[in-house]
N, C-alpha and C positions, 0 to 999 in steps of 0.2 A: 584690240582684244589680245590677250596672251596667245602665243603660238599654239599651245596645247588646246585651248578653248576653240580657236579658229579651226584647227584640224577636226576637232570633235563635231563642230557645226557642219562642216563639209561632209563628213562621213554620215552624220545623222540625216542630212537632206537626201543624199544619194540612197541610203537604205530605205527611207520612208517613201520616196518616189517610186523606187523599184518595187517595193512591197505592195504599194497601192495599185500599181499597174498589173502586177501578177494577180492580185485579188480580183480586179475587174475582169481580166481575161478568164480567170478560173470560174467566176460566177456567171459570166454572160456568154462564154464560149466564143467561137469564131464569128458568130452572127452579130448583128447590130452595128454599133459604131466603134468596133474594136480598132479599126484602122485609124480613126480620128484620135483615139486615146494613145495609140502607139506613136503617131506623128507628133502629137502634143507633148508626150513624154520625152521623145527625142529632142524636140525643140527646146523644152524647158531645161533639159540636161545640158544641151549645148550652150544656152544662154548663161546658165549657172557657171559652166566651165570658163567661158569668156570673162565673166564677172570676177572669178577667182584670180585670173591673170591681171585684169585691170586694177583689182583692189590692192595689188602689190605696189602700185604707184600712188602719188597724191590724187585725191578725188578730182575727177575730170567730168566734163559733160558727157563723154562717151560712156563712162561707167553708169551715169544716171539714166542714159537712154537704154542701155542693156538691162538695167534693173527694172525699168518700166516694161520692157518686153517680157522679162522673166515673170513679173507679177501679172501681166495680162495673160500670158500663156497658162500660168498656174490658176488664174480665175476661171478660165474656160474649162480647164481640167476639173476643177471643183464642181462646176455646173453640170458637167457630164458624169463625173464619178465623185460623189461627195467624200469618199474615203481619202482622197488626196488632200483633204483639209488638214490632216495630221502633220503634213510637211510644213505647216505654217510656223511651227515652233522654231526651227532653224532660220526661217525667213525673218522672224522678229529680230534676231541678232544681225542678219544681213542688212536689214533696213537701218538699224541703229548705227552700224559701223560705217555705212556709206553716205548717209544723209544726216546733216547736222540738225539739232533741235531748233525750232519746234516741228520742222517738217517731218522728222523721223517719228515723232509722237503721232502725227496725223496718219502716216503710212501704217504704223504698227496698229493703231486703232482700227483702220479700215480692214487690214488683214484679219484682225481678231473678230470683227463683225461678220466678215464673209465666212470665216471658219466656224463661228457659232451657228450661223444660219445653215451651213452645210451639215454640221453634226446633228442639228435639230431635225433636219430633213432626213438624215440617215437613220435616225431613231423612229421615223414614222410620225414625227410631230408630237411625241409624247414625253421626251426627256428634256425638260427645261434646264436641268443642270448642264447638259451638253451645250446648250446655247450660251449659258452664262460663263462656264468654265474658261473658254478661250480669252474672254475679256480679263478675267482675274489673272490668268497665267501671263497675259501680255503686260499687265501692270507690274506683277512681281518680277518678270524678266527685265522690264525697263528699269525698275529700281535696282536690281542686281547689276545691270550693265552700267548704270550711273555710278554705283559704288566702286565697281572695278575700274572705271575710267578715272575716278577721283584718286583712287589708290595709285594707279599708274602715273598720273600727273604728279602726285606728291612724291613718289619714288624717284621720278626723274629730277624733280626740284632738289631733293635731298642729295642725290648723286652729284648734281651740279655744284651744290654748296660744298660737299666734301672735296670735290676736285679743285674748287677754287681755294679752299683752305689749305689743301695739300700743296698747291702751287705757291701760295703765299709763304708757307713754311719753308719750301725749297728755296725760294728766292731769298728769304731772310737768312737762311743758313749760308747761301753762297755769298751774300753781301757781308755777313759777319766774318766768314772765314777768309775773305779776300780783301775787299775794300776797307772794312772797319779795322781789321787786324793790321793791315799795312799802314793805314793812317795813324793808328795808335803807335806803331813802331817809329814812324816819322816824327811824331810829336815828342817821343822820348829823346830822339837824337837832337831835335831842335832845342828842347829844354836843357839838355846837357851842354849844347853849344852856347846857349845864353848864359849859363852859369860860369863858363870858362872865358867868355869873350873879353871881359874887362880886366882879366888877370894880366899884369904887365909882362909876365913870362912869355917869351916867344914860343916855347914848346907848347904851352897851354893853348895859345892862340892857334897854333897849327892843329892841335887836337880838336879845337872847336871847329876849325874849317873842315876837318875830316868828318866831324859829326854832321855839318851842314851838307857836305857832299853825299854822305851816306843817306841823309834824309831825302835828298833829291833823287837818289837811286831808288829808294823805297817808293816815293811818290810816282816816279815814272813806271815802276812795276805795277803799282796800284791802278794807274791809268790804263796800262795794257790789260790787266785783269778785268777792269770795268768794261773795256771794249769787247773782250771775249764773252763776258756775261751777257751784255746787250745783244751781241751777235747770236749767242745760243738761244736767247729768248725769242728772237725774231726768226731764226733759222736753226732749229735743233741740229746738233751734230749727228752725222750718220752713224749708225750702229756699227760696231767693230766686233770681230770675232774674239779677240783677246789681246791682252797687253803682255809683252815680253817682260821677264824678270828685270833685265837691265833698265828698261823704260820705267817700270814701277819704282825701282830703287832710286833712279835719277830724279823722278818726280817728287818722291818723299823727301829726299835729301835737299833738293832745291827749295821745296816749300819750307823746310825747317831753317835753312840758311838765310832766308829772307829776313829772319828776325834774330837768329843767333849764328853769325858767320862761321864760327868754329865748331858747329854741331857735327858730330861724327855718327856714322851709320855702320852697324854691324849686321851681317847676314848669316843666318843659321839655317841649316837644312839644305835639301836639294832644290835649287831654284826651279820654279815652274810658272807658266803663264797664268794670269788671273783674268777675270772678267773686267771689262772697262768700267763698270759701275763700282766694282770693288777697288780698282786702282784709283779712281777719282775720289772715293770716300776716304781711303787711307791717306792720300796726299792732303786733302782738306783737314782731316783730323790731326795729322802731324803739324800742319801750319797753325791750326787753332791752339793745340796743346803747347807748342813751343812759344807762340806769341803770349799766351797766358803766363807761361813760366818767366819769360823775360820781363813782362810787365809787373808781375806780383811777387815772384820768388827771389829774384836776384841771385841766381845760381853761379857757382864757380865752374861747374861742369854740367854739361847736358849731353845726353846720348840717345840714340834711337837704335832699336833692334827690329829687324824683319825676320820672322821665323816661318819657313815654309813647312807645312804639315801635309800629310797625304791628301786631304780634301779641304784644307783651309789654309789661311795665311794669317799670321799674327803680327801686330805692331805694338811695340812697347816704347814709350817715351818716358825717360827718367832723368831726374836732376837732383842736385844736393842743395837746393835752395831752402827757403824759409818754411815751406810746407804750409798746410792749413787744416782746418777742421772740416772734413768731408761732409759730415752731417749738416753742419751749419750752412755750407755753401749749397748743398742740395735742396735745402728748404727755403733758400732765399728767393724772393719774388723777382722775376725779370723786370728790369726797369731801365731808365735812361743811363744809369751808371754802370750797367753791365748785368752779369748773371745769365747770359744766354749761351755762353760757350759750352759748358757741360751738357746743357739741354740739347743743343744742336748736334753735339757728338752722339749722344744717345739716340736721337732721332735717325741719324744716318745709319747707325749700327743696327737698330731695330728694323728699319726698312729692308735691310739686306739679310736679316735673319741671323745676325751675329750677337756677340756679347761684349760688354765693356765693363772694366773694373777700374776704380780709382782708389789708390792707396796712398795716404798721406798722413803725417803727424806734424804738428807745429814744431819747427826746428829740425826736422829730420828728412826733408825732401819729399818728392812726389813721384809716383809711378802711375802712368796711364796705360792700361793694357787693353787692346782691342783684338778680337778674333772674328774673322769673317769667313764664310764659305768661299772657296776659291772662285766659284761661279762658272758659268758656261763659257765655252769658247777657248778652252785651253787646248791648243793644238801643238803638234810636234814642232811646227815651225816657230812657235812662240817660246820654245824651251831653250 
């Protein structure tokens, strides 16, 4: 049951039991069996309190035993003072929450029959509606409980599916921005080496060898990134308070130079520490943007700029390459041939509450601009 409903059931049971006990003592005075009513009321209250504690754990035999004692004490109370029958309503929920069906239906039905008989007796045997009403209420409450349980189960299922999809998207982004981009860069180096290898010129062959060596460096880097990704999936990295500006700038520049060795980074504004998620996102976005530029744009010049703002940090990646039609790329369906890069960038930025803009025109280069909240954990020590 929802926490608010559970608390309401507890309060309702206590209020009804106490009210019924006061009614009995007020109507019958200190004579008669008042002592029995008081003892039974205290016993039922104690059993209910123990049951509340046990109900916080998975269902156990002890909880079922205490529930049996509670129902037995309540039954004696109803026989002595029929007004205690009103406390059956919260007991319906208690039985349903602790006992699985169909046993719960049998218990609820028995409690409803006892309640109806007690209320019929309380009316002097004249009010048949009082005898039938508890059965009707029991059926309605059971239906309501079943509906609530189904909704809770469905909500848990949907939350689990959302979590699984989110994790799949995260892993896909990590693979795209690390392994896939690095392997793509290695392929470019190897293709360039293949084109130059048969050239009789010694200089050309030396360049081809350099391309092969560069491809090997990229593949080794991809292997290291893959190991880091697998390690993070098995054992997530510990949370950090913040990332220092120098560390952020080094990570962004290193990620860019994996694909364009002569990429340059410019820093604007007063450097300040950022959150670890922000630093990770900026490094991955820089790597993805630069890899896409090298693969598709053929630029003569590529640069990056990190701008520190009062409560945010911005990253711009710009080149003088071939450019592209932003609208056409944005509408492209993701497939085996690509199309995931911009989507992955947007997902990273949106999850951190930032903004991303892509400005490009065929033949006039491209600018990818990202702005993210600096994030928590900016300490003086990280400045």
